[in-house]
N, C-alpha and C positions, 0 to 999 in steps of 0.2 A: 699135552699143551693145547690150548685153544688156538683156533686159526685167527687170522687177522680180522675177519669180519666179526667173529664172536667177541673179540677184545674191544673193537670199536663200538659195537652195539651195547656191550655191558657198560662201557664208559658213558655212552649217550644216555642210557637208562639212569645211571647214577646222577648225571647232570640234570636230567629231567626232574628228578626228585629233590634236587637241591642238596644232594649228598656229596659235597665236594671232597670229603675225606675218602670216600670210596672211589670217586673219580680219580683222585691222586694215585691210587694204587695201580692204575692202568697206564701211568705215564713214566717214561724214563726220567732220571734226574737231570739229564741235559736236553729235555724236550725243547724243540724249536717251534715257535708259533709265529706265523706271519699273516697279518690281516690288513684291511684297509686303513685302520687307525693306529694300530700298535703292533709291535713285534716283541717277542720275549725269548729268552734263551734258557729259562728255567720254569718249571711248572708252577711254583708258588705265586709269582706275580701274575701269571696268566689266570690261575684260578681265582685270585683276588679280583681281577678285572671281570671275570665271568660272574662272580658273586655280586658285584655292584650292578650288573645288568639283569640278573635273574628276575628281579621284581617287575621288569617291564615285559616279560615274555608271558603271553597268555597261553600259548601252546605251540608245539612244533608238529607240522604235518609232513611226514616223510613222503617223498615222491619217487625216488629211485636210488638204488645202491648198486655200485659197480665194484667188482673185486678183481684185481689182477695180482696174484701172488700176495705180497706183503703190502700192496697199495689198496686202499679202500676209499672210494669217492661217494659221499653222501650228497644228494640233492634234496632240499626240503624247503618248505615255506615256514618261516618263523613269523607267527602272528603276535604282534605286540599290542599292548594297551596304551599306545602313544599315538600322537598324530602321524608318526612315520608309517603306521599301518603294518602291512605284511611285506616281508622281504624274502625274495627267492635267493637261497644261499647254497653255495657249493663249498664243501669241505673235503680236502684231499689229505688223507691220513697215510703215514708211512709207519708200519709196525716193524719193530726190530725185536726178535725173540718173542717175548710174551708181553711187550709193552709198546705204547705209542711213542715213537721217536720224533715225529714232526706232524704239524697240522698247518695247512695253508687254507685260509678262508677267503672266498671271493664273493662279493655281492655289490650291488649298487649302494654305496654308502651315503649318497647325497641326502636322502631323507633323514638320516641319523646325525648328520654333521652338527646341527644345533646342540645336540646333547654333549658333543665332545669339544665344542669351541666356546667354552664358558670362561 
């Protein structure tokens, strides 16, 4: 069985390629996501939301990864091709068994608010 960091990094690689079907395989059916704009209690609506945003992301620049048992924290710059520019993001993953059970995303959402307030 892969460790928590390996699971999260494989999930991130799948997302980076826009391979949402592969990303889904790393998520529990009752995945919990909490972020500045939305919260989800299942993977499918979360992946749908990510799919809608995928086209605005130019690249992700990893900064630091912290691991504490089944908790993985990723710090990265998300460079967008929008007026919002680059966002420094913290994502806290909790892995249960061999899948991601929860994700908590924290970032300054103010530059992105116009995209969500339509």
